[in-house]
C-alpha positions in Angstrom: -45.2 177.4 46.2 -47.2 178.1 43.1 -45.9 177.1 39.7 -45.9 180.9 38.6 -43.6 181.8 41.5 -41.3 178.9 40.7 -41.2 179.9 36.9 -40.5 183.6 38.0 -37.7 182.4 40.3 -36.2 180.3 37.4 -36.2 183.2 35.1 -34.7 185.5 37.5 -31.8 183.1 38.0 -31.2 182.9 34.3 -30.9 186.8 34.2 -34.1 187.4 32.4 -34.4 191.4 32.6 -38.2 191.2 32.2 -38.5 188.6 34.8 -36.2 190.7 37.2 -38.3 193.8 36.7 -41.6 191.8 37.3 -40.0 190.2 40.5 -39.1 193.7 42.1 -42.5 194.9 41.1 -43.9 191.9 43.1 -41.6 192.7 46.1 -42.7 196.3 46.1 -46.4 195.6 46.1 -48.4 196.0 49.2 -51.2 193.7 48.3 -51.6 190.8 50.9 -51.5 188.1 48.2 -48.5 189.6 46.7 -46.7 189.7 50.1 -47.2 185.9 50.4 -45.8 185.3 46.9 -42.9 187.6 47.6 -42.1 185.5 50.7 -42.1 182.4 48.7 -39.9 183.9 45.9 -37.3 185.4 48.3 -37.0 182.0 50.3 -36.5 180.3 46.9 -33.9 182.9 45.7 -31.8 183.5 49.0 -29.3 180.6 48.2 -28.4 182.4 45.1 -28.1 185.8 46.7 -25.3 187.4 48.8 -22.5 187.2 46.3 -22.2 190.8 45.5 -20.8 193.9 47.0 -23.5 196.3 48.0 -22.7 200.0 47.8 -24.9 202.9 49.1 -24.5 206.3 47.4 -25.7 209.5 48.9 -25.3 213.2 48.8 -27.3 216.4 48.6 -29.5 217.0 45.6 -27.5 218.5 42.7 -24.1 216.8 43.8 -24.2 214.5 40.7 -25.1 211.1 42.0 -26.8 209.8 38.8 -24.0 211.0 36.6 -21.3 209.6 39.0 -23.1 206.2 39.1 -23.3 206.3 35.2 -19.7 206.8 34.8 -18.6 204.4 37.7 -21.2 201.8 36.3 -19.7 201.9 32.8 -16.2 201.5 34.1 -17.1 198.4 36.0 -18.8 196.8 33.1 -15.5 197.3 31.2 -13.8 195.5 33.9 -16.1 192.5 33.5 -18.6 193.3 36.3 -22.5 193.2 36.0 -24.1 196.1 37.8 -27.5 196.6 39.2 -28.6 200.1 40.2 -31.6 200.7 42.6 -32.3 204.5 42.3 -34.7 205.9 44.9 -36.6 208.8 43.8 -38.4 211.2 46.1 -42.2 210.9 46.5 -44.6 214.0 46.8 -45.8 214.5 50.4 -49.0 215.9 48.9 -49.9 213.4 46.1 -47.6 210.5 46.8 -46.4 210.4 43.3 -42.7 210.2 42.0 -41.3 211.2 38.7 -38.9 208.3 38.6 -36.5 210.3 36.4 -33.1 208.8 37.7 -32.9 206.3 34.8 -33.2 209.0 32.2 -29.9 210.5 33.5 -28.2 207.1 33.1 -28.8 206.7 29.3 -25.6 204.6 28.6 -26.0 202.4 31.7 -29.6 201.8 31.3 -29.2 200.2 27.9 -26.0 198.3 28.7 -26.2 194.5 28.4 -24.6 193.9 31.7 -26.5 196.5 33.7 -30.0 197.0 35.3 -31.4 200.3 36.3 -34.5 200.2 38.4 -35.9 203.6 39.8 -38.4 203.1 42.8 -40.4 205.7 44.8 -39.4 206.5 48.3 -43.0 206.6 49.5 -43.3 207.4 53.1 -40.1 205.5 54.0 -37.5 207.8 55.6 -33.7 207.5 55.4 -33.3 207.9 51.6 -34.4 204.4 50.6 -37.4 202.6 49.4 -39.3 200.3 51.8 -38.4 197.2 49.9 -34.8 198.1 48.9 -33.3 195.1 50.9 -35.5 192.6 49.1 -34.8 194.2 45.6 -31.0 193.9 46.4 -31.4 190.1 47.0 -33.4 189.5 43.7 -30.8 191.4 41.8 -28.1 189.3 43.3 -29.9 186.1 42.6 -30.1 187.3 38.9 -26.3 187.3 38.9 -25.3 191.0 39.5 -22.1 191.1 41.4 -22.3 194.8 42.0 -25.3 196.5 43.6 -25.4 200.3 43.7 -28.2 202.0 45.7 -28.7 205.7 45.0 -30.6 207.4 47.8 -33.1 210.2 47.4 -30.7 212.9 48.3 -32.0 214.9 51.3 -28.7 215.3 53.4 -28.1 214.4 57.1 -31.0 212.1 57.7 -29.9 209.6 54.9 -28.6 207.0 57.2 -30.8 204.0 56.5 -28.9 203.1 53.3 -25.7 202.6 55.5 -27.6 199.9 57.5 -28.3 197.7 54.4 -25.2 198.0 52.2 -21.6 196.9 52.7 -20.0 200.3 51.9 -21.4 203.8 52.2 -20.1 206.5 49.6 -20.9 210.2 50.3 -20.7 212.7 47.6 -20.1 216.3 48.2 -20.1 219.5 46.3 -17.0 221.8 46.2 -18.7 224.0 48.7 -16.2 224.4 51.5 -17.0 225.1 55.1 -20.7 225.8 54.6 -21.4 222.3 53.5 -19.4 220.9 56.2 -21.4 222.8 58.8 -24.7 221.6 57.0 -24.0 217.9 57.1 -22.1 217.9 60.4 -21.5 214.4 62.1 -24.7 212.5 61.5 -24.0 211.2 58.0 -20.2 211.7 57.9 -19.7 209.2 60.8 -21.3 206.6 58.5 -19.4 207.4 55.4 -16.7 204.7 54.3 -15.5 206.9 51.4 -16.1 210.7 51.0 -15.8 212.1 47.4 -15.7 215.7 46.5 -17.5 215.5 42.9 -17.5 218.1 40.1 -13.8 218.7 40.7 -13.4 220.2 37.2 -13.3 223.6 35.3 -13.1 226.5 37.7 -14.1 224.4 40.6 -10.7 222.4 40.9 -9.1 224.7 43.4 -12.3 224.9 45.5 -12.5 221.0 45.4 -9.0 220.6 46.6 -9.8 223.2 49.5 -13.0 221.2 50.4 -11.1 217.9 50.3 -8.5 219.4 52.7 -11.3 220.5 55.2 -12.9 217.1 55.1 -9.6 215.3 55.7 -9.0 217.3 58.7 -12.5 216.7 59.9 -12.6 212.9 59.5 -9.6 212.6 61.6 -11.7 213.3 64.7 -14.4 210.7 63.8 -14.1 207.2 65.0 -14.2 204.7 62.0 -16.9 202.2 61.8 -14.5 199.3 60.9 -11.2 198.3 62.3 -8.2 198.8 60.0 -10.2 201.3 57.8 -10.0 205.1 58.0 -12.4 206.9 55.8 -10.5 208.2 52.7 -11.4 211.7 51.2 -10.9 212.0 47.5 -12.0 214.3 44.5 -13.4 213.2 41.3 -15.0 214.6 38.1 -17.8 212.5 36.6 -17.9 214.7 33.6 -14.2 214.3 32.8 -14.0 210.7 34.0 -11.3 211.7 36.4 -10.7 209.8 39.7 -13.2 207.0 38.9 -10.4 204.2 38.6 -9.1 205.5 42.1 -12.5 205.4 43.6 -13.0 201.9 42.6 -9.5 201.0 44.0 -10.6 202.2 47.3 -13.9 200.1 47.1 -11.6 197.0 46.4 -9.3 197.7 49.2 -12.3 198.3 51.5 -13.8 194.8 50.5 -10.5 193.0 50.9 -9.9 194.3 54.3 -13.4 193.7 55.6 -13.5 190.2 54.1 -10.1 189.3 55.5 -11.1 190.3 59.0 -14.5 188.8 58.9 -16.2 192.1 59.3 -18.1 192.0 56.2 -19.7 188.5 57.0 -20.5 189.8 60.5 -21.9 193.0 59.1 -24.3 191.1 56.7 -25.4 188.9 59.6 -26.2 192.0 61.8 -28.1 193.6 58.8 -30.2 190.3 58.4 -31.2 190.4 62.1 -32.1 194.1 61.9 -34.1 193.4 58.8 -36.1 190.7 60.7 -37.0 193.1 63.4 -37.9 195.8 61.0 -40.2 193.5 59.1 -41.7 192.2 62.3 -42.5 195.7 63.4 -44.2 196.5 60.1 -46.1 193.3 60.1 -47.5 193.8 63.6 -48.6 197.3 62.9 -50.3 196.1 59.7 -52.0 193.3 61.6 -53.2 195.7 64.3 -54.7 197.9 61.8 -56.4 195.1 59.9 -58.0 193.7 63.2 -61.9 194.2 62.8 -62.4 194.9 66.7 -59.7 197.5 66.7 -60.9 199.2 63.5 -64.3 199.5 65.1 -63.0 201.2 68.2 -60.3 203.4 66.7 -62.7 206.2 65.3 -64.0 207.0 68.8 -60.3 207.0 70.2 -59.2 209.1 67.4 -61.9 211.6 67.9 -61.0 211.9 71.4 -57.5 212.7 70.5 -58.5 215.2 68.1 -60.8 216.8 70.5 -58.0 217.1 73.0 -59.8 214.9 75.5 -57.2 212.1 75.4 -53.5 212.3 75.1 -51.9 210.6 72.3 -49.8 208.4 74.5 -52.8 207.2 76.5 -54.6 206.5 73.2 -51.9 204.5 71.7 -51.6 202.4 74.9 -55.4 201.8 75.0 -55.3 200.5 71.4 -52.4 198.2 72.1 -54.2 196.9 75.2 -57.3 196.2 73.2 -55.1 194.4 70.5 -53.4 192.3 73.3 -56.7 191.4 75.1 -58.4 190.2 71.9 
């Protein structure tokens, strides 16, 4: 390990915000030399990680995820917790750029002493999270944060990846009644450990109560992901700071039940194994693309596919055979 990596790891452990931001930037880098530094950094920090509760927060655009996190995070800081927010921002399919504006909607939390807010671009990664969100969570835990909140892009039913890398998955809904129930359907609802009807204020209170009743009826027909835990459906108002205390009470109850039964530890172990295979897949594809012999032959194979002379499945198998025979 280089001295620079060791120094960075020590600074992260001390809770240095500048070092934490630098470490996450290193983790998110795609440069080969940075990937080696990242591996060394994570291997050094992993004994100090794993001591937080990781919470994924998803919902359709406009449901109020950032405002909810701002209020919830502020409440948790008052309780004595330290909170890290990893906010994933959508990337343009045309230019690849991201606005990274989530931090601007968390003005109080972003400047709180016991909080850290980091927006990251989703890039080409599907599922509502960034490619290196897992690594970023470990770095934040090593820096001493005991609560990690992951805010997803907010695209709806496909946002399931965050449920596979966090301990608890919160789904935020608008007081929209049956239409939204039809829109989301089973996919994301089956993964939700807590469903919250947000914006239950003003003239939407009655509508929120109706929506809450609809979802309570719906979750009865869905199998819970964990023993001894049935997904609660609640309402809250981030603007009026109503229901936030009750939300955290449910999170506490969830953590206690899963810790007592050993399901939380088992879930973390399964996530680590899934992470290993995901990383292996990405590394193999990157290695394949970087192989000089493959790169010299791929243009002809791609041309044949573009001309309709070669099926894509056959082309893919041909490239793989070349890679295995090298």
